[in-house]
N, C-alpha and C positions, 0 to 999 in steps of 0.2 A: 153424390158423385154423378149420378145421372139425373138431369133435370126432374125435380118433382112435377111441375108444371106440364112437362113433356109425357112422362109415364102415366099422368092421371088416366090418360084415355083408356088403359088397360084397367082401372079400377073398377069394382062392382058399386053397388049402391050404398055399401057402406065403406067404400074408399079404400078397400082392400085389394092387393094384387098378389100373384105368385111369384116368388124370387128364387133363383138359384145362386148361391153364394159359393163360387168356384174356388175362392181361396181356403174357405171354412170348409167346404165340402158338404154344404148342407141346403137343404130347400125349407121355406117356409112362407107362411101369409103374413102380411103386414100391411099396415096404411102406406099409400103411396108418398106421403108426406115423410115418412121414416126410413122407407125401406133400405135406401142406399146411402143413408147418411153416415158419415165420419167427420167429427167434431174438428173443426180448425184445420181441415187438410190443406187448403190452398194458402195457409197464412205463412209467410216466409218469415225463416228464424233470423235471417239476417238482411236481406235485401229490404228496401224501404219502397213498396210498391203495392197498391191496393188491388191484389189480382182479383179477390172476390168481389169486389166492385165492378171490375171489367167484365167478369163472367155475368155479373147480374145485368150489366147493362145489355150484353148480348144475347142473354136469355130472353129478357123482357121484350125485345125485339123479335127475335126469332120464333117466340114460341106464339105470339100474336099472327105471325105470317103462318105459322103451322096449322093454326086454327082456321085461318082463312082458306087454305087449302083443302081442308076436311070440309069446309062448308060448299066447295066447288067455285070459290071465286076466282076471278083472274087477278094476278099480281102485275104491279109496276115493275121495272128494273129496279128501283130502289128496294122494293120489298123482296125479290128475288137475291139481291145482294145481300139485305140482312139475313137472309135464312142461308144461302151460303156460308156467311160467316158465322153462323150458329152451328153448321154441319162440320165446319172446320174445327171450331172450339169442341164440340162433342168429339170428334174423332182423335184430337190431340189428347184430351184428357181421357179418354179410352184406353190409350197406350200406356197410362201410369195407373190406370184403376186398381192393378194388383199391388202396387207399391205406396200406399196409403202411410204405411207404418215404417217404411225404410228410412234409413238416417245415413248419409253418407259424410265420413269425417273430411276435413279440408283445414287450409289455413288461408287466412285472410290477412292481407298487408294494409294495418291501420295508417290513417293520413299522417300521424306522426312517424310512420316508417317501422313501427313495431310489428312483429308478426303474431297472430292469435290463433289457437287452435280452436275450430269452429265444427259445429255439426250441422249439415244441411238437412232441411226438411223438404218435403214434395214441391211446396211452394218455391222454395229457392232454386230447385232443380228444373222444375217448369220453366221458370224465368229464364235461367240460364242456357237452356237446350233449345227453346221453341223455333230459333231461327236457323238451327242447325239439324233438323228432323231430316230423315232420308225421303225420297220419294216425293212426287208432285203434291204442292198445296191447292187444296180445291179453289182458294181464291186467285189462282194463277191460270185457271184451266179455261176460262172464259165460260163458265156454266151458265151464266145470266143470259147467254145468247143461243143455248140449245134449246131442244124440245124438252118441255116438262109435260109430264104425263102421270096420272094417278091412276094406279090398276085396283080393281076390287079383289080382294083376296079373302083367304079364311083362316081367321085366328093365327097371325102370326106373331112369333114374340118379338122384343126388343132388347136393348142392353148397351153395354158401355161401348161395343164394337157395331153398332148398328148401322154405321155410314159405311157403305161398301163400295170399293172401286173395282170395275169390271173391265178386261180390256185384254189387250195382246202384248205379252211380255218382249216380244220382238220390236214393238215400236219405241219410241222416245218421246220424251216430254209430254204435252199435251196430248199428242196422238196415243199415248199407250192406255188412254183412259176414254172407253167408248161409251159408257153409262155409268152414272152414280145412282146407288138407291138407297133409300132410308124409308122406314116403316112411319106412317103418320100416325097409324091406330092400328089396332087388331085386324082390321078389315081394309086398310088403305096403303098402299106402297107407292111412294114417290119414285119415278125415274127421272133421270136427267141426261138426254142423251138418247141412245138408241135403245132397242128392247132387249131384254135378257133372251138368251137361247131356250129354246123348250128342253124341258127336263133338267134343267139346274137344280140341284138340291138345295134350295134357299135356306130352307130353316137350319139344315146341318151346317152350311157354310157361315150363318149368321152364328150360331153357337161356337165354333171354331174361333171366330173372329173376336169373341169377347173375352177379355182379359179376366174379369170377376164377377160382373152382374149379368146376369141374364132375368128378363121380366116377361110376364106373360098374365093372361087372364087366369082366374082361379079354375082349376080342373085342367088346364092345357100343358102343365109342365110336368115331367118326371121327376120327382125329388130326388129319388135315388141315384139318378145321373149326376147330379153334382158330386157326390161322393166318387163315382168312377171317374169323372174328368179331373177333379183334384188329384187322385192317385195317380193318373196316367202322367200330368204334367207334372208332379212331383218326382216320379221317376225319371222323366226326360231330363230335369234339373239336375238330378244326381248322377246321370250318366254323362251329361255333358255333350258336346257336339260329335257327331262320329269321326 
């Protein structure tokens, strides 16, 4: 559910990364190729659309551009556009990372006029709702024309919520987002737009933004925190809105 070609940058020489699974409340070490895999998660039960194929195309182009940025190469407008599309996909998939096993009952109207009880999978829900998501879309913010900077950092994690938008809640539209951040590797952070204010608790904010998966280098994640976070979120769901 988190692109393996992307999180490979956090792996050691044996291809192993550290993972916090916030849904199961556990931490573990595993190959980056299998760390966040949920089989057939994007395969629709009802709708006839190759969502996996679409994601594979976006990942292929986006990860190539990520590697260029890691190597300090300049990007064309087309390459920036490809990475923005990857970031939008990563961000959107991240919103549903903790809903892989959710099934939603519904009724389908067949071509002959008959009604049929159905059970929608995540792939169906993704296709039906992705044009109705709240908040600005990255592809509509003109990010390819903003300043792109790569910061050198120390052992930052990543995860399904790694794409983060920062700005003022008082503004509207594209103006409400002053900078978009995304970890390129454990030691490189991409900033699109303005700089982050000093003293921002970046690692904590990233962890809060992840729905299920947090990924880091071996020795950089506290596995006990997975159970703590999972318990807190279960309590919040049980109590409901205030």
